[in-house]
C-alpha positions as CSV (number, residue, x, y, z in Angstrom):
1,M,29.6,-63.9,122.2
2,P,32.9,-63.0,124.0
3,N,34.5,-66.2,122.5
4,A,33.4,-65.1,119.0
5,K,35.0,-61.7,119.6
6,L,38.2,-63.3,120.8
7,K,38.2,-65.5,117.7
8,H,38.2,-62.4,115.5
9,Y,41.0,-60.7,117.6
10,I,43.1,-63.8,117.2
11,H,42.4,-63.8,113.5
12,L,43.4,-60.1,113.3
13,H,46.8,-60.7,115.0
14,F,47.4,-63.8,112.8
15,L,47.0,-61.5,109.8
16,V,49.5,-59.0,111.3
17,V,52.0,-61.8,111.9
18,I,51.5,-62.8,108.2
19,A,52.2,-59.2,107.2
20,G,55.4,-59.3,109.3
21,F,56.4,-62.7,107.7
22,T,56.4,-61.1,104.2
23,A,59.8,-59.6,105.0
24,I,61.1,-63.1,106.0
25,L,60.0,-64.5,102.7
26,G,61.8,-61.6,101.0
27,E,65.0,-62.7,102.7
28,L,64.4,-66.4,101.7
29,I,63.6,-65.8,98.0
30,T,66.8,-65.7,96.0
31,I,65.7,-63.8,92.9
32,G,66.1,-60.0,92.6
33,A,63.5,-57.5,94.0
34,L,62.2,-56.5,90.6
35,E,61.5,-60.1,89.5
36,L,60.1,-61.0,93.0
37,V,57.5,-58.2,92.9
38,W,56.6,-59.1,89.3
39,Y,55.9,-62.7,90.4
40,R,54.1,-61.6,93.5
41,M,51.7,-59.2,91.7
42,A,51.1,-61.6,88.8
43,M,50.3,-64.6,91.0
44,A,48.2,-62.6,93.4
45,G,46.3,-61.0,90.5
46,I,45.5,-64.5,89.2
47,I,44.4,-65.7,92.6
48,M,42.3,-62.5,93.1
49,F,40.7,-63.0,89.6
50,I,39.7,-66.6,90.6
51,Y,38.2,-65.2,93.8
52,I,36.2,-62.6,91.8
53,K,34.8,-65.3,89.5
54,I,33.8,-67.5,92.5
55,I,31.9,-64.7,94.2
56,R,30.7,-63.3,90.8
57,L,31.8,-59.8,91.6
58,N,31.1,-57.1,89.0
59,I,34.5,-55.5,88.1
60,K,33.4,-53.0,85.4
61,I,34.8,-49.6,85.9
62,S,35.2,-46.4,83.8
63,R,38.3,-45.6,81.8
64,R,39.1,-42.7,84.1
65,T,38.9,-45.0,87.2
66,F,41.1,-47.5,85.5
67,W,43.8,-45.0,85.0
68,Q,43.5,-43.9,88.6
69,F,43.8,-47.5,89.9
70,S,46.7,-48.0,87.5
71,A,48.6,-45.1,89.0
72,A,48.1,-46.6,92.5
73,G,49.3,-50.0,91.2
74,V,52.6,-48.4,90.0
75,I,53.0,-46.9,93.4
76,I,52.5,-50.2,95.3
77,A,54.9,-51.9,92.9
78,L,57.5,-49.2,93.7
79,H,56.8,-49.7,97.4
80,W,57.4,-53.5,97.2
81,I,60.5,-53.1,95.0
82,T,62.2,-50.7,97.4
83,F,61.1,-52.7,100.4
84,F,62.5,-56.0,99.2
85,E,65.7,-54.3,97.8
86,A,66.1,-52.7,101.3
87,I,66.2,-56.3,102.7
88,N,68.8,-57.3,100.1
89,Q,70.9,-54.2,100.8
90,A,70.6,-54.5,104.6
91,N,68.4,-57.0,106.4
92,V,64.8,-57.6,107.6
93,S,65.2,-55.5,110.8
94,I,66.4,-52.4,109.0
95,A,63.7,-52.7,106.3
96,L,60.9,-53.1,108.9
97,A,62.3,-50.3,111.2
98,M,62.3,-47.9,108.3
99,F,58.9,-49.0,107.1
100,S,57.6,-47.9,110.6
101,S,58.3,-44.3,109.6
102,G,55.3,-44.4,107.2
103,A,53.2,-42.7,109.9
104,F,55.6,-39.7,109.8
105,F,55.0,-39.3,106.1
106,A,51.3,-39.8,106.5
107,S,51.1,-36.9,108.9
108,F,52.2,-34.5,106.1
109,I,50.8,-36.3,103.0
110,E,47.3,-36.9,104.4
111,P,46.4,-33.2,105.1
112,F,47.2,-32.3,101.4
113,I,45.1,-35.2,100.0
114,F,42.1,-34.7,102.4
115,K,42.6,-30.9,102.5
116,R,42.9,-30.5,106.3
117,R,45.4,-28.6,108.4
118,I,48.5,-30.3,109.9
119,L,47.9,-31.0,113.6
120,G,50.4,-29.8,116.2
121,Y,50.9,-33.2,117.8
122,E,51.6,-34.8,114.4
123,I,54.5,-32.4,113.9
124,I,55.8,-33.4,117.4
125,F,55.4,-37.1,116.7
126,G,57.1,-36.6,113.3
127,I,60.1,-35.0,115.0
128,I,60.3,-38.0,117.4
129,V,60.2,-40.4,114.5
130,V,63.0,-38.5,112.8
131,L,65.1,-38.8,116.0
132,G,64.4,-42.6,116.0
133,V,65.5,-42.9,112.4
134,V,68.7,-40.8,113.2
135,L,69.5,-43.2,116.1
136,I,69.1,-46.2,113.8
137,T,71.1,-44.6,110.9
138,S,74.0,-43.4,113.2
139,S,74.3,-46.9,114.7
140,E,74.0,-48.8,111.5
141,I,75.7,-46.5,108.9
142,S,77.0,-49.5,107.0
143,Y,73.4,-50.2,106.0
144,I,72.8,-46.7,104.6
145,N,71.6,-48.0,101.2
146,G,69.1,-50.2,102.9
147,I,68.0,-47.4,105.2
148,V,67.4,-45.0,102.3
149,L,65.5,-47.7,100.3
150,G,63.4,-48.5,103.4
151,L,62.5,-44.8,103.8
152,L,61.5,-44.7,100.2
153,S,59.4,-47.8,100.7
154,A,57.6,-46.2,103.6
155,L,56.9,-43.1,101.5
156,F,55.4,-45.1,98.6
157,S,53.4,-47.2,101.1
158,T,52.0,-44.0,102.7
159,L,51.1,-42.5,99.3
160,F,49.4,-45.8,98.3
161,A,47.4,-46.0,101.6
162,V,46.2,-42.4,101.5
163,I,45.2,-42.7,97.8
164,N,43.4,-45.9,98.5
165,G,41.6,-44.2,101.4
166,R,39.9,-42.0,98.7
167,F,39.2,-44.9,96.4
168,I,37.5,-47.0,99.1
169,E,34.9,-44.3,99.6
170,K,33.4,-45.1,96.1
171,H,34.7,-48.5,95.1
172,N,34.8,-52.1,96.2
173,A,38.2,-53.0,97.9
174,T,38.6,-56.3,95.9
175,V,38.0,-54.5,92.6
176,I,40.6,-51.8,93.6
177,S,43.2,-54.4,94.4
178,F,42.6,-56.5,91.3
179,Y,43.2,-53.5,89.0
180,E,46.2,-52.4,91.0
181,F,47.8,-55.8,90.7
182,V,47.1,-56.0,87.0
183,S,48.5,-52.5,86.4
184,G,51.5,-53.2,88.6
185,V,52.4,-56.3,86.5
186,L,52.0,-54.3,83.2
187,F,54.3,-51.5,84.6
188,L,56.9,-54.0,85.8
189,T,56.7,-55.9,82.5
190,V,57.5,-52.8,80.5
191,F,60.2,-51.8,83.0
192,I,61.9,-55.2,82.8
193,L,61.8,-55.2,79.0
194,A,63.1,-51.6,78.8
195,S,66.1,-52.6,81.1
196,G,67.2,-55.1,78.5
197,K,66.0,-58.3,80.1
198,T,63.6,-60.7,78.5
199,F,61.0,-63.2,79.7
200,N,62.9,-66.2,78.5
201,A,63.2,-69.7,79.9
202,E,65.8,-68.4,82.4
203,F,63.4,-65.8,83.8
204,F,60.9,-68.6,84.7
205,S,63.6,-71.1,85.8
206,L,63.4,-70.9,89.5
207,S,64.3,-73.3,92.3
208,N,61.6,-75.3,93.9
209,S,62.1,-73.4,97.2
210,D,61.6,-70.1,95.4
211,W,58.4,-71.2,93.7
212,M,57.1,-72.4,97.1
213,Y,58.0,-69.2,98.9
214,L,56.6,-67.1,96.0
215,F,53.3,-69.0,96.1
216,I,53.0,-68.5,99.9
217,L,53.8,-64.8,99.4
218,A,51.2,-64.3,96.7
219,S,48.4,-66.4,98.1
220,I,48.7,-66.2,101.9
221,C,50.6,-63.0,102.4
222,T,48.9,-61.0,99.7
223,A,45.5,-62.3,98.4
224,Y,44.3,-64.0,101.7
225,A,45.8,-61.3,103.9
226,F,44.0,-58.6,102.0
227,I,40.6,-60.4,101.9
228,G,41.0,-61.3,105.6
229,S,41.9,-57.8,106.7
230,V,38.7,-56.5,104.9
231,D,36.5,-59.2,106.4
232,V,37.8,-58.7,110.0
233,M,36.6,-55.1,109.9
234,R,33.0,-56.4,110.0
235,Y,33.6,-57.5,113.6
236,I,36.4,-55.2,114.9
237,S,36.6,-51.5,114.6
238,P,38.8,-50.0,111.9
239,F,40.9,-48.2,114.5
240,T,41.7,-51.5,116.3
241,V,42.7,-53.0,113.0
242,I,44.9,-50.1,112.0
243,L,46.5,-50.0,115.5
244,S,47.2,-53.8,115.4
245,Y,48.8,-53.5,111.9
246,N,51.2,-50.9,113.4
247,L,52.7,-53.9,115.3
248,E,53.8,-55.5,112.0
249,P,57.4,-54.4,112.2
250,L,57.6,-55.6,115.8
251,Y,56.4,-59.1,114.9
252,G,58.6,-59.2,111.8
253,I,61.8,-58.2,113.6
254,A,61.0,-60.7,116.4
255,I,60.5,-63.5,113.8
256,A,63.7,-62.4,111.9
257,L,65.7,-62.6,115.1
258,M,64.6,-66.1,115.8
259,L,65.2,-67.3,112.2
260,F,68.3,-65.3,111.3
261,P,70.1,-64.5,114.6
262,E,73.5,-64.1,112.9
263,T,72.5,-61.4,110.4
264,E,69.6,-59.8,112.3
265,K,71.3,-59.1,115.7
266,M,71.7,-55.3,115.8
267,S,73.2,-52.7,118.2
268,P,71.3,-51.5,121.3
269,Q,71.1,-48.1,119.7
270,F,69.2,-49.6,116.8
271,Y,66.6,-51.1,119.1
272,L,66.2,-47.9,121.0
273,G,65.6,-46.0,117.7
274,A,63.2,-48.7,116.5
275,I,61.2,-48.7,119.8
276,L,61.0,-44.9,119.6
277,V,59.5,-45.1,116.1
278,L,57.1,-47.9,117.0
279,V,55.9,-46.3,120.2
280,T,55.4,-42.9,118.4
281,V,53.3,-44.7,115.7
282,L,51.1,-46.3,118.3
283,M,50.7,-43.0,120.2
284,D,49.7,-41.2,117.0
285,A,47.0,-43.8,116.3
286,I,45.7,-43.5,119.9
287,F,45.6,-39.7,119.7
288,K,43.7,-39.8,116.4
289,N,41.2,-42.2,117.9
290,Y,40.7,-40.0,121.0
291,K,40.1,-36.9,118.9
292,R,37.7,-38.8,116.6
293,R,35.7,-39.9,119.6
294,K,35.7,-36.4,121.1
295,S,34.5,-34.9,117.9
296,K,31.6,-37.5,117.6
297,T,30.7,-36.8,121.3
298,R,30.5,-33.0,120.5
299,Q,28.3,-33.7,117.4
300,I,25.9,-35.8,119.5
301,T,25.8,-33.2,122.3
302,N,25.1,-30.4,119.8
């Protein structure tokens, strides 16, 4: 039994490493962020559709639900575009450090969506995150475009996560993702055509390495990672899963330093700011879990 539990914990952290590796693939793929996200969502959508057919999952939804999922799909597309463009404008470390600030945005967005009051410790943690971002920005001002894009990416990611938190209460996670991928591709297709580009032979003429990295991104880092993260929650508490995924930037920055030491080596002030943000995110998760357990204990006692 303990060995089975350990196996699931190892699987969980493998999934977190895969999530961190997404940024590495963004650095390696040579096409623009817009095209990259179009390929990612299209390929992942096809893989997800095959998976749905294999397990014979019913994906029928109402028209109203379709439009709700479509809005979320546009948000996730914007998140990925700004994230990969942040890597292009700066580097992997900057993009991931800014992505960590998502917990700060969640502290203020979540109360509006779920209609609860903003907690005092969330405001304190939010201020600490801002200080961490200020440290990073002041030490790496030359990467200001990447920093701004990274913050926007974190904002879109938080919006997407909070909205999906409402969807998952009533709908299957695989069905949600499938429609979000499809709507994201449709949105990006219209956007690409409106910008004057066309889906000609040149658009689909990629290098062998780009095709390989895109396939890894769509299959392992998107479709498999999503299905795996849902499956692992059967054996490990959602809190542990969420807490572990907060380590994604740490894993990603460590991998980037090993693979791209020339472009990823940052100033000591950057790492101080990044550590401040990451520690605050972890503390926020721990506090939330403590309050949740305390609340459950009171309910049982009463």
